[in-house]
C-alpha positions as CSV (number, residue, x, y, z in Angstrom):
1,X,67.2,34.6,-145.1
2,X,64.6,32.2,-146.5
3,X,63.5,29.3,-144.1
4,X,65.0,25.9,-144.6
5,X,62.8,22.9,-144.7
6,X,63.3,19.5,-143.0
7,X,64.8,17.3,-145.7
8,X,63.0,14.2,-144.5
9,X,59.6,16.0,-144.7
10,X,60.4,17.3,-148.1
11,X,61.6,13.9,-149.4
12,X,58.2,12.5,-148.4
13,X,56.2,14.9,-150.4
14,X,58.6,15.7,-153.3
15,X,57.2,13.2,-155.7
16,X,53.7,14.7,-155.1
17,X,54.8,18.1,-155.7
18,X,56.6,17.2,-158.9
19,X,53.5,15.3,-160.2
20,X,51.5,18.5,-159.3
21,X,53.8,20.9,-161.2
22,X,54.1,18.7,-164.2
23,X,50.3,18.3,-164.3
24,X,50.1,22.1,-164.6
25,X,52.5,22.0,-167.5
26,X,55.2,19.9,-169.1
27,X,58.6,21.1,-167.8
28,X,62.3,20.0,-168.0
29,X,64.3,19.3,-164.8
30,X,65.9,22.7,-164.1
31,X,62.7,24.5,-164.8
32,X,61.0,22.3,-162.2
33,X,63.7,23.2,-159.7
34,X,63.2,26.9,-160.4
35,X,59.4,26.5,-160.0
36,X,59.9,24.8,-156.6
37,X,62.2,27.6,-155.5
38,X,59.5,30.0,-156.5
39,X,57.0,28.2,-154.3
40,X,59.4,28.9,-151.3
41,X,61.5,25.7,-151.3
42,X,64.6,27.7,-151.8
43,X,66.9,25.1,-150.5
44,X,65.8,22.4,-153.0
45,X,68.6,21.1,-155.1
46,X,69.0,19.6,-158.5
47,X,70.5,16.6,-156.7
48,X,67.1,15.7,-155.2
49,X,64.8,16.6,-158.1
50,X,66.6,14.8,-160.9
51,X,66.6,11.5,-159.1
52,X,63.0,11.9,-158.1
53,X,62.1,12.5,-161.8
54,X,64.0,9.5,-162.9
55,X,62.2,7.4,-160.3
56,X,58.9,8.6,-161.4
57,X,59.7,7.8,-164.9
58,X,60.9,4.3,-163.9
59,X,57.6,3.8,-162.0
60,X,55.6,4.8,-165.1
61,X,54.2,7.9,-163.5
62,X,55.8,10.5,-165.8
63,X,56.9,10.2,-169.4
64,X,59.7,12.2,-171.0
65,X,60.5,13.5,-174.4
66,X,63.7,15.2,-175.7
67,X,63.3,18.7,-177.2
68,X,66.2,20.4,-179.0
69,X,67.5,23.5,-177.3
70,X,69.1,26.6,-178.9
71,X,71.2,27.1,-175.8
72,X,72.9,23.6,-175.4
73,X,71.9,20.0,-175.4
74,X,68.4,18.7,-175.9
75,X,66.2,19.1,-172.8
76,X,64.2,16.3,-171.3
77,X,60.6,17.4,-170.8
78,X,58.4,15.5,-168.4
79,X,54.6,15.2,-168.1
80,X,52.4,12.8,-166.0
81,X,51.1,9.6,-167.5
82,X,47.6,8.3,-166.6
83,X,49.2,6.4,-163.7
84,X,50.9,9.7,-162.7
85,X,47.6,11.5,-162.7
86,X,46.0,8.8,-160.6
87,X,48.9,8.9,-158.2
88,X,48.6,12.6,-157.9
89,X,44.9,12.4,-157.0
90,X,45.5,9.6,-154.5
91,X,48.6,11.3,-153.0
92,X,46.8,14.7,-152.7
93,X,43.8,13.1,-150.9
94,X,46.2,11.3,-148.5
95,X,48.2,14.4,-147.8
96,X,45.1,16.5,-147.1
97,X,43.8,13.8,-144.8
98,X,46.9,13.6,-142.9
99,X,47.3,17.4,-142.7
100,X,43.8,17.6,-141.4
101,X,44.8,15.6,-138.4
102,X,48.4,17.0,-137.9
103,X,47.9,20.7,-138.4
104,X,45.3,21.3,-135.6
105,X,47.4,19.2,-133.2
106,X,50.6,21.1,-133.9
107,X,49.1,24.5,-133.7
108,X,47.1,24.2,-130.5
109,X,48.5,26.1,-127.5
110,X,50.7,24.1,-125.1
111,X,49.7,24.0,-121.5
112,X,51.5,26.2,-119.0
113,X,54.6,24.2,-117.7
114,X,54.1,22.7,-114.3
115,X,55.2,24.7,-111.3
116,X,58.0,23.4,-109.1
117,X,56.9,21.5,-106.0
118,X,60.3,21.7,-104.4
119,X,59.2,24.6,-102.2
120,X,56.2,22.9,-100.8
């Protein structure tokens, strides 16, 4: 069984992940969901990705274009704007800076638990 991820942690980094994947290559929503799942985020849902893409579009960080599909309705392909590319760079630097502090703290060994003093 694949690990689940804390929804609150994922929510905080989802926009950054979306910008990164779209910077690699233009994609439509369902394809982005599949790419996130391939990364190991197997519990990600369309219900979180599509609203995040819409928010990024409203914020001017991604732009979309409709492309006809042979297997159904037109697909909306997303790609980062200049503002999105800048947000990706700033967000990546911020994330790496935070991870540099948090990771060493979380992985260091815990001290042995105190022994009981009731017997003394």
